[in-house]
MDTraj code that builds the backbone (N, CA, C; nanometers):
import mdtraj as md
import numpy as np

residues = "MET SER ASN GLN LYS TRP VAL TYR LEU PHE GLU GLU GLY LYS SER ASP MET LYS PRO ILE LEU GLY GLY LYS GLY ALA ASN LEU ALA GLU MET THR ASN ILE GLY LEU PRO VAL PRO PRO GLY PHE THR ILE THR THR GLU ALA CYS ASN GLU TYR LEU ALA LEU ASN GLN GLU".split()
xyz = np.array([
    [6.8107, 5.8358, 8.1883],
    [6.8308, 5.9665, 8.2461],
    [6.9501, 5.9624, 8.3407],
    [7.0313, 6.0664, 8.3388],
    [7.1511, 6.0653, 8.4226],
    [7.1266, 6.1399, 8.5528],
    [7.2181, 6.1231, 8.6467],
    [7.2109, 6.1943, 8.7741],
    [7.2905, 6.3232, 8.7709],
    [7.3318, 6.3652, 8.6547],
    [7.4133, 6.4846, 8.6390],
    [7.3295, 6.6093, 8.6646],
    [7.3941, 6.7146, 8.7134],
    [7.3274, 6.8425, 8.7358],
    [7.2901, 6.9031, 8.6009],
    [7.1660, 6.9510, 8.5875],
    [7.1178, 7.0034, 8.4603],
    [7.0971, 7.1535, 8.4595],
    [7.0992, 7.2184, 8.5761],
    [7.0775, 7.3631, 8.5838],
    [7.1870, 7.4250, 8.6699],
    [7.2494, 7.5308, 8.6182],
    [7.3545, 7.6025, 8.6899],
    [7.3175, 7.7497, 8.6981],
    [7.3269, 7.8079, 8.8171],
    [7.3169, 7.9528, 8.8293],
    [7.4375, 8.0130, 8.7604],
    [7.4249, 8.1365, 8.7113],
    [7.5382, 8.1987, 8.6428],
    [7.6638, 8.1965, 8.7298],
    [7.6486, 8.2232, 8.8604],
    [7.7676, 8.2289, 8.9465],
    [7.8301, 8.0921, 8.9729],
    [7.7627, 7.9854, 8.9379],
    [7.8180, 7.8507, 8.9554],
    [7.9035, 7.8062, 8.8369],
    [7.8859, 7.8697, 8.7235],
    [7.9576, 7.8287, 8.6036],
    [8.0927, 7.8955, 8.5900],
    [8.1692, 7.8487, 8.4918],
    [8.3010, 7.9043, 8.4594],
    [8.3183, 7.9007, 8.3083],
    [8.4130, 7.9786, 8.2594],
    [8.4335, 7.9867, 8.1147],
    [8.4780, 7.8537, 8.0536],
    [8.5424, 7.7678, 8.1320],
    [8.5890, 7.6399, 8.0776],
    [8.4791, 7.5326, 8.0744],
    [8.3562, 7.5710, 8.1063],
    [8.2449, 7.4760, 8.1085],
    [8.1617, 7.4813, 7.9799],
    [8.2208, 7.5280, 7.8700],
    [8.1457, 7.5392, 7.7438],
    [8.0847, 7.4068, 7.6978],
    [8.1536, 7.2925, 7.7132],
    [8.0895, 7.1668, 7.6717],
    [7.9633, 7.1346, 7.7531],
    [7.9562, 7.1847, 7.8750],
    [7.8423, 7.1575, 7.9630],
    [7.7348, 7.2649, 7.9496],
    [7.7775, 7.3923, 7.9493],
    [7.6834, 7.5041, 7.9515],
    [7.6561, 7.5648, 7.8151],
    [7.7320, 7.5250, 7.7156],
    [7.7227, 7.5915, 7.5864],
    [7.7993, 7.7227, 7.5912],
    [7.8224, 7.7814, 7.4771],
    [7.9012, 7.9045, 7.4698],
    [7.8375, 8.0212, 7.5424],
    [7.7091, 8.0433, 7.5204],
    [7.6416, 8.1563, 7.5851],
    [7.6371, 8.1389, 7.7359],
    [7.6042, 8.0186, 7.7819],
    [7.5970, 7.9938, 7.9260],
    [7.7311, 8.0134, 7.9940],
    [7.8370, 7.9612, 7.9332],
    [7.9709, 7.9758, 7.9909],
    [8.0148, 8.1216, 7.9913],
    [7.9821, 8.1944, 7.8847],
    [8.0204, 8.3356, 7.8794],
    [7.9420, 8.4194, 7.9795],
    [7.8140, 8.3919, 7.9979],
    [7.7366, 8.4634, 8.0999],
    [7.7905, 8.4335, 8.2393],
    [7.8286, 8.3086, 8.2634],
    [7.8881, 8.2729, 8.3920],
    [8.0183, 8.3487, 8.4140],
    [8.1025, 8.3537, 8.3140],
    [8.2311, 8.4230, 8.3276],
    [8.2102, 8.5722, 8.3500],
    [8.1174, 8.6332, 8.2772],
    [8.0897, 8.7758, 8.2966],
    [8.0406, 8.8019, 8.4388],
    [7.9570, 8.7123, 8.4920],
    [7.9103, 8.7248, 8.6301],
    [8.0274, 8.7137, 8.7267],
    [8.1151, 8.6163, 8.7038],
    [8.2276, 8.5922, 8.7950],
    [8.3290, 8.7056, 8.7971],
    [8.3423, 8.7800, 8.6873],
    [8.4385, 8.8908, 8.6879],
    [8.3733, 9.0228, 8.7279],
    [8.2442, 9.0180, 8.7610],
    [8.1786, 9.1349, 8.8169],
    [8.1073, 9.2260, 8.7186],
    [8.0902, 9.1830, 8.5945],
    [8.0151, 9.2647, 8.4997],
    [7.8667, 9.2620, 8.5367],
    [7.7932, 9.3678, 8.5024],
    [7.6514, 9.3717, 8.5396],
    [7.5674, 9.2770, 8.4527],
    [7.5389, 9.1613, 8.5068],
    [7.4575, 9.0602, 8.4392],
    [7.3366, 9.0335, 8.5288],
    [7.2151, 9.0386, 8.4743],
    [7.0984, 9.0067, 8.5573],
    [7.1097, 8.8648, 8.6128],
    [7.0539, 8.8403, 8.7311],
    [7.0574, 8.7046, 8.7865],
    [6.9914, 8.6070, 8.6896],
    [7.0477, 8.4883, 8.6820],
    [6.9891, 8.3909, 8.5917],
    [7.0525, 8.2544, 8.6056],
    [7.0150, 8.1672, 8.5144],
    [7.0649, 8.0298, 8.5164],
    [7.0800, 7.9795, 8.3741],
    [7.1513, 7.8695, 8.3609],
    [7.1708, 7.8045, 8.2323],
    [7.1277, 7.6590, 8.2443],
    [7.0535, 7.6128, 8.1468],
    [7.0188, 7.4712, 8.1369],
    [7.1289, 7.4059, 8.0540],
    [7.1804, 7.2938, 8.1002],
    [7.2948, 7.2312, 8.0342],
    [7.2596, 7.1775, 7.8961],
    [7.3639, 7.1585, 7.8173],
    [7.3450, 7.1002, 7.6847],
    [7.2890, 6.9586, 7.6962],
    [7.3282, 6.8859, 7.8001],
    [7.2754, 6.7504, 7.8197],
    [7.1252, 6.7544, 7.8463],
    [7.0792, 6.8519, 7.9243],
    [6.9358, 6.8647, 7.9511],
    [6.8602, 6.8919, 7.8216],
    [6.9135, 6.9787, 7.7390],
    [6.8493, 7.0088, 7.6101],
    [6.8455, 6.8857, 7.5210],
    [6.9563, 6.8140, 7.5134],
    [6.9615, 6.6930, 7.4304],
    [6.8651, 6.5861, 7.4811],
    [6.8562, 6.5708, 7.6129],
    [6.7647, 6.4725, 7.6718],
    [6.6200, 6.5098, 7.6409],
    [6.5877, 6.6370, 7.6536],
    [6.4527, 6.6837, 7.6214],
    [6.4179, 6.6528, 7.4757],
    [6.5092, 6.6855, 7.3863],
    [6.4846, 6.6597, 7.2444],
    [6.4681, 6.5108, 7.2162],
    [6.5502, 6.4286, 7.2798],
    [6.5430, 6.2840, 7.2582],
    [6.4107, 6.2260, 7.3083],
    [6.3604, 6.2781, 7.4191],
    [6.2361, 6.2261, 7.4759],
    [6.1120, 6.2780, 7.4044],
    [6.1271, 6.3822, 7.3264],
    [6.0116, 6.4435, 7.2608],
    [6.0151, 6.4295, 7.1091],
    [6.0843, 6.3279, 7.0608],
    [6.0853, 6.2989, 6.9174],
    [5.9497, 6.2407, 6.8777],
    [5.9009, 6.2818, 6.7643],
    [5.7727, 6.2256, 6.7183],
    [5.7911, 6.1454, 6.5924],
])
top = md.Topology()
chain = top.add_chain()
for i, resn in enumerate(residues, 1):
    res = top.add_residue(resn, chain, resSeq=i)
    for name in ("N", "CA", "C"):
        top.add_atom(name, md.element.get_by_symbol(name[0]), res)
traj = md.Trajectory(xyz[None], top)
């Protein structure tokens, strides 16, 4: 398990973070940052998803 941050609020992300947040997460972050009406939320990183899948293989 890494010490990397796994959850980002929309306002913490940026459009250039697609490898970390995925396309939807990065786009929601960018829309929030430019002031479009986006409900408050967060994105779980692609690494968190991959780690979850790896630990739950049967």
